[in-house]
N, C-alpha and C positions, 0 to 999 in steps of 0.2 A: 202449094199448102204445105205447111209446117207438121212433116207428121217425126219429130221427137218425142219418143217417149221421156216422162219426169216420174222420179221417184224421194220420198225423201226417208233422211237418213238422222240420226243424232250425230254421229261422227262421222265427218271421213277425213279418212287418213291418204294421201294420196305420193306415191313413191313406194321402194319396197327397198331399202338398202337397212343397215342397223337402226338405222334412228326411224324410219317407218316401221318397220316389224316390232318394235322395242313398244315405238306408241300402243300400236295395235293389240301386242301383248296384256300390257295394261291397262287400255282402253275396255278391255272385253272382259277383262278380271272385277273391273269397275263397273259391269255390266251394261256397257255404255253403245252396246251392239254396233261394233266398227265396221266400216268396209273402209277397204283398201284397194286404192289401184294400185296396179305394181309399175307399170309406164315402160317407157321403150325399153329399158335395160331393167328385166326383174332380178333383184339381188343388188346391182349399186357396181359401184366401182369396186365390188371385192369379186365379182365371178372373172373380171381378166387379172385376177391377183391372182397368182397360183398357191407357194408356201404361203401359211400364216402364222408367224410364232410368237406375236404380240397379243395377244387375244389371252389375257385369261381364264385358264380355267382348259387347256387343251397344251397340259406339260409335252407332246410329241408333237405339238404344231398340228395344223390341219387344211385342209385346201381352201383356197376362197368361196368357191362354188357349192363348196360343202356344208361350209358353215353358214351361205345364206340358206341353203334347205333346211337347216335344222335351224333357223331362227324361223322361217316360212312354218315349219310343223306344231313349232309354239306357239305361232301366234293360232294357227287352224286350230288346236286342242282346245287353246283358250276360249275359242269359241270364235274370232275375227272372222268375217267377210268377205277373202281374199278372190282378187277378179283381176285378169286380167284388161289392161284396154287405157286409153293415154289420155291424161288432163289437156285437151285442148283451147279454153276460154275459162274465162270464170270471173262472175258478177257479182262482187261484193259489197253492193249500193244496201242491200236492206236484208234484216231475214225473212227468212231463212238464206243463206249465200246459193248461190246458183255454181255450180259446176259442169260444162260438158263434156262428157265422153268420149274421143273418136270425132267430135264434131256431132253427133249423132244422138246422145242419152243425154239427157240433165238428171245431175244427181242435187235434190238443193239438201241441203245442211245446214245444220244450229251453231254447230263446232267444225271447222277448218282446220287439220294438222296438215303442214306441208313441207316434205321431206325428199323432195323432187335432185335434194344432191348435187352435183358437181360434175364434171366434165373433164379431164387433161384436154390440155390443147396439144396435138402431136405435130409431126412436120410434115406427115402425110407421105412417108416412106413408102411402097410395097412391102420391102425387108422391115422395117419398123413395125407394121401388122403383124406378117407375116414369123417375127419372131417374139412377140409380145409375150410376157413370160417364162421367156428361154433366152433372158441377158436383158433384154428390154423392157426398163419400166417407166413408172413417170413418179418412182414414191421411193425415195433414197432411204431415210427414216424404215420404211417398212420393208425392203429388200435390199439394203445395200448390205446387212450383216452375212447373207449368202456369198458375197465375193472378197473374204475376207485374206490375206496375205494375195490378191489378183490385182492387175491390171484394169481400172475402168475408164470411158469416159463420159461425161457428164454436157449436153447444152441446155446454152443460158445464157442471163448475164444479167438478172436480179436481182432482187435478198435471197430471191426462196434458192433458186441455183446457186447463189453464192452458203448459203447455210448449206446446203446437199451438197456442195464439194466440201467444204470444211467437215459436216459429218464422214464422209466415206475418205477425207485422207486420213481418219484416226483407222482406220478399220482394211484402206487398199493398200498396196504397196504406191501404187502411182496412180492418180487424179488428173486427167486430159480433158480442161474444161475449153468446150468449141462457142467463143466468143463471134457472134456476127457481124459486132462492128469494129473500129479502132476504139472502144471503151466501151464501161460495165453500165448499166441502168442503175446495180445496187449504190447502196448508199456507202459513204466513203469511209467508216470504219468496217463495214464487211468487205468492202473495196483490199484495203489494207492489209487483213487477214488472211486473204487469197491471197496474194502479191506475195505475201510473209509467210506461208507454208511450203515449208521445204520440195515436199514433195506431188502440188499441183502446179499440174504445166500450163500456161494459157496459150490459146491460137487465137490471136486478133486476125478480123478479118475472114473468116473462118465459115463455109458451109459446108455439112454437113451432105454431101451426094447418095451414099451407099453405108446399111450397114452389113455387112459379110459374114456368111456363116449358112451351113444346108440346116444345121436342126439347133442349134445355139449358136451365138455372137462369136465370130471370130476375130473384128477384124472390124475397121470403120474404115470407108475411105472419105477424108475432107478434099476442099479446093480452099485456096486462096486467094480471097475476089481480087485483091489487088495484083496478085503477081500472075496468076493464073495455073499457079504450080502444083501439083495432088501428093497429099500424102497418105501414109496406110500404117493405121497405128494399130497395133495387134493387142484385143483388149478381151475381157471376154464377158462387164455387164457395162451395157449404156442404159443411162438417163436423161428423159429428156424432163426439163424445168424451164417451159417457156410459158408457164401459167396455167389456173383452170380455170374453167368459164362454169359459173352457178348456172344452175339449170332454174333461172325465175324468169324469162322472157313474158312468160303471160300474167306477171302477177304486176307486170311494170307501173299497170296507169292506177294501182289502187295501197299497194305497199312504198314504204320509206327503205330504200337503196340504197349501199355505199355506189360508188364508183364505177366498180368494178363488177354491181349488180349482186352484189352478197344481201339478200336481209337483211335488214335491222330487227334486231330484238331491244326488248325493256332490260337491260344488263340484271342479272339472275334469273330472268322468265326467259320462257319462250314465246311472249308475248309480241303480236307484230301492231304497229297503227292502228290496228282495224280488230273491235273487241271480237273473241270468238275465231279468231285467225289466228294460229300459232305456229314458230319456224324453227324447224330441227335438223342437226346435221350441217352438211359442207355446205347447204346452199342457204347457213348462215355465219358459217365458219372458215372462213379463209386461215385459219393461224394455225388451229389444232389437225384436221380433218385424218384425224385416225377413225378404223371401226369402234372403237370402245367410247372416246368421247361424241361419239355419232350417237351411239347406244343412248344414252346417258343423258344428252338433249332427247334422243326420243320419250326416253322416260317424264321429265321435263313436263313436256308438249302435253303427255298424255293426262298425266296431274293437274294443269291447270288447264287443261279443257276440261276435267270432271267438275273441279271446282268451279269452272265460269257457268257449265247447262245445269248442276243445283242451286247455283245463287238466281242464275236467271229463268228456275222453273221449267228449262225445258226436258232437265232429264226425268 
């Protein structure tokens, strides 16, 4: 017997980073009575970032988790209904759309805003997780500033890794780039730039064995896969740039995506290929991936949803 309970809402927001919370602020102010489910990581990727110095309005900087608490409080003050729970399945075949929460409750919604974000891919080392936020980072643009004048290492071989290595090379004394194979996946122009940078040192055929340090990063031990030789490099920062995974798995059957799984939106809007379903933040943005751009696209999604609901007479 199916004992799933069902609830109907105007506007459902899935995910709770800057995009989801901003969408909730705008949707609540437009009297859409939005319900937001926070997902597996309430607050999103910013909750694993320590200092945020590039979010406008905080001249002294702010801690990532604290910034997300402020976002959440603002959305609640506007009247958004914020709940703990994970969307596990969707059915976008007809209005109202169905979204299963924790496999046990169905929310029916006329407008759905997807803000499920992306997750950084990690090397899955114990030391990497332990020192995350204490010298280990998956975002050079966010955190490189803290390592000005210091030595850092970066792992990765694609365009993002090359871009981040170049970005770090402008701030840091030496950037040690650890590449797993004997070649890079990055485009030729990016490879040339990296190779021509005087302070980027590339370690080919190398893998990271351990990040060393008690409370903060002190060095990294790498192994050359061809020679078997171990090298310990003294560093203060360790950046992982092996890609991001958009959290879009449950929407695969319904929404158009690119080959990496990022949801495609109609340029200049948050609209997906299904009317009434909108996507904002990192789940549809593999280029900028900043808190401020995610917040901006959350605003767009709420405005698009408001327009859609009033045109359809659902609101």
